[in-house]
N, C-alpha and C positions, 0 to 999 in steps of 0.2 A: 741384753747383749744382742749387740748385730753382727755379722758375718759377711766377710768379701769373699765371694767363692771365684775361685782363682781354677784354671784349666792349666795342666802341667805338660810337658812332652818327656816322658820316663823313657823311651824309647835309647837314648844313648846309653843310660845307666843300666838300662837291661841287656845291653851288649855288652857293658864292659865289664859288669858284673855278675852276668849271669842270675838277674835275681826276677822276681814275677813283676805285674803290672802294679800292685799296690803299693809294694816299698817303693821300685822305682819312681812311681810318680810323686810320692810323699818327699822323699829325697830330692828330686828334680825340683820342688816347690821350695825347697827349703833353701834351695842356693846354698849348698854346702861346698867348701874349697875340694880339692883334690885329697887335700890334708887331713881336711875333716871327714874325709867318707873313709880313706884308709883307716882312721882312727876309729870308724863306726863299725868298720868290717872288721876289726880285730877283736875278735871275740874272747880273748884270754885274759882270767881273772888272776893271773900269778902277780902277786906285787913286786915292785922293786924297792929299795933302800938308796936313799938319798946318801951321798958323800960328801956332802959340802962340809966346808970345818965348823960353820957354826952346829950343825947336829953333833958332828964330831966332837967336837970342845964340850959340848952340853953332856954328851954320855960319858966323857972324861970326868967333868966335873961332879957329875951324880957320884960315878964309881970313888971318888975322892971322899966324897961324904959318907961314904958307905966303910972306906978303908978308916976316917978317921972319925967315925961313931958320931956325926955329926945328925941333927934335927931338919929335916926339910919340913918347911910349909908350901904348901898349895894354894894357890890364890886362883879361884876360880870364876865363875859367870852364870847368870839364872837362866839362861835360854837354852834350848837341846844342847845347842853346841858347846855351851860352857859346861854345861851338867856333865856330858858325856866326857869333855874334855880331862875333866877335874879326875871322873870314876878311872879314866886310862892312865893317868898320872901317877892316881894314887894305889893302882893296883900294881903298876911298874916297881914302884918304891917298896909295896909290903912284899911282892915276890923278890926284890933284890935283898930284904931284911933290913932296910931302911927305916929306922923310926920316922915316922910323919904324921903332918895333920894337915886339917884342909878348911877352908872357910870360904863358902858364897855369899856375897852380901845380899841384904834385904834391897829388893827392887825399890820399894818406896822410902824406905827410912835411911838407906846409904847410897842408893843410886848404883851407877855403873863401875866397875874398875875396880882395882886396889886402892884403898884408901891409907891415909897416914896413920890414921888411929888404928886400924888393923894391923901395918908395920908393928907399932908400938906396942900393942898385945901381943904380937907374935914373939917380938923381943923379949917381953916379961918373961915368955913362956920357955926360954931357953933355945928359940929357934935362930940358926944363922945364916941358913941359905933359904931364901924365898923363890919359888917358883912361880909366874904367872900364867896360866893358860886361858887363851881366846880373851886376854886384854892383857894391857901393860903400855901399849905403844903411847897412850894419851896420861899414864899415869905419872907424871912429873912429879908433883910432892911427895907420893908414896916413895919414889925411886929416890929421891933427894935425904928424904927421913930414913930410908933404911942404910943409906951410906952414913948418913952422921950419926947412926947408932953403932956403925962397924960391921953391917951385914952384908952380903951379898947379894944382889939379885940377879935371876934369868929371865928375860921377858921370852915368852912363846906365844905369838899372837899371828893375827893375818889381817887385823884391819890397817885402813891405809896410813900409812905413816906420814904425817904433815910437818913434823919437825924431827932433829935428831933426838934419839932415845938415849939418855945417860945411862945405860945400865951394863953391868957387867959382861954381860952374853944376850946377842939378839938371836933370836930363832926365827926365821919369818919367811915365808916364800918367796919374798924379793931378795932372799941371799941365798935361797935355792937354785936347785937345777930347773932347767926349762919344764921338765914334763910334770912339776910339784909346784907350779905358780897358781895354781887353783886352791890349793889346800884350803880346808876351814881350820876352826884352831883344833878340832879334835883331829885332824889330818897331820897338823904338825906333830902335835903329840903322839899319834900314832908310828911318824918315822925315828922319835925316840924310842919307841917301845921297841920297835923291830930291830934298830941296832941294838940293841941292849938283851933282849931277851929271844929274838926271834918271832916267828908269826905265834901272837896270842889269839886264837877265835873270837872270845869274847872282845877286844878289844877291835878287830877288824869290824865287827857287828855295831860296836858301839859308835867305831869312825863313820862308818855307811849310814846311820842314823842321823849323824850331827851333818854329815854333809847334804843330806838332802833336807834337813830342818833349816839348813842356813842358805838354802836355794843355791850353793855352788855350781859354777859349770861344769857340766859333767862329760868334760874331755879328759884325756890323759890318764896319769894316776887317778884321778877321781872315780873315771868308769870303772878302774878294776876294782877299787876298794867299793865300790857300791855293787858291782856285778855280784864277787864275793862275799860281801856283807850279809847281801840280802839271801844268799845261798845259805850263808852259816844259819842266819836268825832260820829260815826253813827248817834246817835240820837240828833246832835246839840248841844252839850254841850259846845264845842269851836267854834262860830261862826266864830273869824277869819282864820279858816283854811280851811272852805268851798271853797273858791276861787282857793287857791294851790292845790285842787283835780279835776281829770277828772270828767266828769260829769257820774254819774251813777257805779263809782268806790265801788267795796266790799271793806270796811274798815278794813285793816289786818296788821299784821307788814312790811308785803311784800309793798303795797300800799304807807302807811305813809314813810316806808324806802327811796321809790324812789318818792314821790310824793309830800311830805311835807318836808321832814326835807334838800334836796337839795336847797331847796330855800328859808329856813331859814339861811343855811351854806352859800349861793351864797352874801349874804350882806356883812359878815365879808370879804369873799375873795375878793370881788369887791367895796369897800368903797369908792372909786372915785365916784360910782355911787349914793351910799345910805348910809346913818349913822346907824349902828348897835344899836343905842341906841334908834332909832324911833321902832325896833320892840317890847319893851317889851310893850308899850300901845297900840298898835295894838293889840298884841296877846291877851291883857285884855279887847279889845274893844268889845261892843256888839253893837255899832252904825251901821247899813248897808251901810249908806254912806261912812263912814271911812273904813269900812272894804273893803269893793267893790274898793275905790281908790286906796288903800296903798296895796292890793293884786291884783290890775292889775300892780302896779310898781314893785312888787317882780316878778312876772312870767316875767316881761321885764327885770330885772337884771338877772335873773337867764338863759333867752334865751342869753344875751349878754356871762354869765360865761361860759354857753355852747359852743359858737361858741369860743370863747377865749381855752377852755380847747380843744376842737378837735384840731384847729390849732397848739397847742401845742405840743399835741400827734404825729400829722403828722411831724412835725419839729423834734421832738425827735426820730421817725422811720428812720429818714434821717441819725441820727448820727450812730457813729459806737456803736455796741451794743453786740458784738460777745464774751465778756466776762463772767463769769459765773455770774460777778455781775458789769450790766453793771452801771456809775454812768455819767450823761450826764447832759451836761451846754451849754445853748445857750443865747447871750445877750438880747435877745428877750423874753425870758421866765420870767413871771410874780409869786411874790412869792405866791401870795393868790392861785395859780393853779397848783402849781408844785407837790401838794400832789393827786392831781384828776389825775393827770399825769402817776406820779409812779404807783398808784393803777391801771390804765387802762394797762399799760406798762407791769407792774408786772403778770398780769392773763394773756395776749396774749403771751408773751414771757417764763412763767411759771419760772422765776426765781426773785431772788430780785431785786429791782430797787431802785436807787436815782436819783434824779432830783433835781438841783439846780438853784437858780436865782441868782444875785448879787443885793446885798446893800450897795451902795458905795466901802468900800474897804470889804465887809462880802460876803461872799458865805453862802446864806439861802437854806437848801435843806430839802426836805421831802421824807422819804424811805416807802416803802411798800414789806414786805417779802411774803415767801410761807410757805405752812405746811412743819413742821419738821425745818425750821433755826428759832432760836429766834434773832432778828435783835437786839433788847434791845440790848443783851447780847453780841452780837458779836461785836457791835461798842462803846460800854460802856468804854474800856480801852484805846481808842485815848485819849491824854492826851491835845490836845491842841483845843478841839471847845470852843467856846465862848457861847454857849447855846448848850445843849443837854437832851432830854427826848422822853419821850414813852411808847412803850410795846413791845410785842413779835414781832406782827405784821406790826407795825407802828412806825416810828420815826420821830423825827425832830432834826435838827443839823445844827448849824451855824459854820463856819468855816473863821477864816480870812484868807484873799486873799494870805498872804505870807506861808501860812501852806497849802495850798491845794491840792498842788502837794504832799506833804508829806502824807496827808490824802489817796490819790486814792492809792499811791504805800502800806500804811498801809492796804489798803481794798485789793488790788491785792492779797499781799501777805498769808494774813490770807485766804484767799478764797483757795490757793493751799493746805491749808489743811483741807478744810471741805469736808470731803464725799457726794455725790450728790447721791441722791436713785431717779432715773429717776419716779419710780413707785409711791412715797409721792408727786411728781410734778401733777399728773394726777390725774382728779376729778373722784370719785367713781360714777358709775351709776348703780342701782339695777337691775337684771333682772326678768322682770315680763312676765305675759303672756296677750294675747291681752284680755282674759274674766277675768281678774283682773283688767281693766277699766269698771267697769260698777258702775252706777249713786250711788247707795249705799254705796260701799265701798270708793270711792274718799270723800264722805261726810263724812263717818266716818273719816277718814284720815284727813280732813278738821278740823275735831271736835277737834283735839289735837292741834291747831294753840294756842297760838304762836310757832311755831317751834324753837327750838334750833339752833343755828347756827353749834353744833355737829352734828346735825342729818342730813344723808343723802334723800334728796328729790328726788334727780335726777333717773330716771327710764331708762332701754333700754329695746327697742320692736324687736325681730329679727323677717323680714321679715313678716312684716304687712299686713294684707290683704286690701290693696288699692282698693277704689270704684271708685272714679272721685276726681279730680283735680280744683279748682277754682282760678284765678290768679286775684286780684287787685292791686292798688298802692300801692308797697312795701309790702304788703301781699298776703301770697299764702297760703289758706285753702285748707286742705285734709280731705276727708270723708273715714273712713276707716270702716272695719266691726265693728260696735259696739260704736265707739267713731271718734269726730273729731281732726283734728289737725292742728295748725296754727302756720305758719312760718313769724314772724314780720320783719325779716330782713336777709339778707344772700342769697345764690344761691340755687336755687332750684336743686335736681338732675334730670336727669331723670328719668321719671315715672317707668320704668321696672326696676331700679336700687338701689330702697331703699334697702339697706340691714338690718339696724340697726338703728331704730329711739331712738334718746337720748332725753329726755326733761323731761317737769313738769306737772303732772297729774293736774287737777282741773274742776271745775264747772263753765259752763257757765249759766247764768241765764238771760233769754230774755223774758220779760212779763211773761207767765205763765209756760215757757217751761223750763224743765231745763235737761242739758245733759251734758256729759262729752267733756272737751276741753284740749286736750294734747299741750301744749305750747313745742314748737320743738326746742332744743338748737342745735342739728346737728345730722346728718347722717354718719354712719360709714359702711365701708366695713365690712358684717361679715366675708370674707376671710381669 
């Protein structure tokens, strides 16, 4: 990873918003609009309710199902957003006393979204109303099957709509008021829950995990959901996630994203080890024994996922990857892991990467991009995929075996026409001074959490005044003048050649002591 060190003048923001130098420099470098700055400085976590017709009609239809004694079927998805969406919707129906069932498809055997086969199975079991969560806008065959069987279907989703959805009712951010336009699937379901039940702490916590897991923009209502959700998790509102957190962790969007989300996602990725449908009752459980047992299993599954992912990355690194857009395949690659590998390799090589696994006669791949390249738009004109979806920074694509060579040619030829801006591929780090890293300034910066993904949080300090160094097992601790630094992995430089220190400032709370801790990402030569 290389960094682009930038200098920012935060004096205007300091004056207008009465903030310290550290916060002002990072905000000035991020280039936020006045509206975004106002949103950042609004620290309220009071949730609001959408009053759009789609949400209101959905709630009315659910209450009609209660009055008529109908059975309601919830169709979910296998990632963190889909799992949390399913849990919120099921618990909402349970609390209303509505008989219900749910199903999350097998990632490998059934693929994404509600299928016609699942609709038929639900019909045979006496369900009349289907509610999709975090999927549905592309499930045309399933919707047609439901209607042919005389069933009604409500689609709640947040994915891009490419053609009209012929469902009975669509609840989607695109038909909601402006503050709700960034919601994930679970965020949409939370709006239904809020309107039917009021605030349920566990639902808010689940929606926050889902928003973080789906890397949704942390603006507008999303900021309030994540802020409140993290607070609720720290207060024990969702006991099921406690075994997934490292002891003593401060709950914020970073710890949720790195400690909770991967363990939920690992079940869908490694479903030979577990069943993703079991996560719904686990997430809703308040029984300590059940939570402890399943939590232990989740940690084990995630450890296995991490080992397989690391092995995949090592093998991929040995494959030819000199092209500006490497397309990597090896027979041992697993379908559930290729996206993780693509993400790590893309960050490492600073270029778009596609990693494929074989499933019978189809190559199933996952791609990750870099800033400045819309991967979805780049690949959408290939006419031969058997499946394709995603967004600017991440895509999933399936290519028939006989078309795979054509696909590689297509990508290589298009890349010859794509201008590459080396500066856009490097991460920015804002130049600050040592005396910017005092506890009050860092805590002021922390008060703006959750940090939007557009916000620059990396900082750089030239020639910091080093006092001493301590080496531990895989951890190096540096004591600088006024703050501590910690390097969790990587090679520590000779102590007399630390030119520029790059990383993220934070607060270390130990017992009653508060100190500034700088998490080091890199050392770079200032020459």
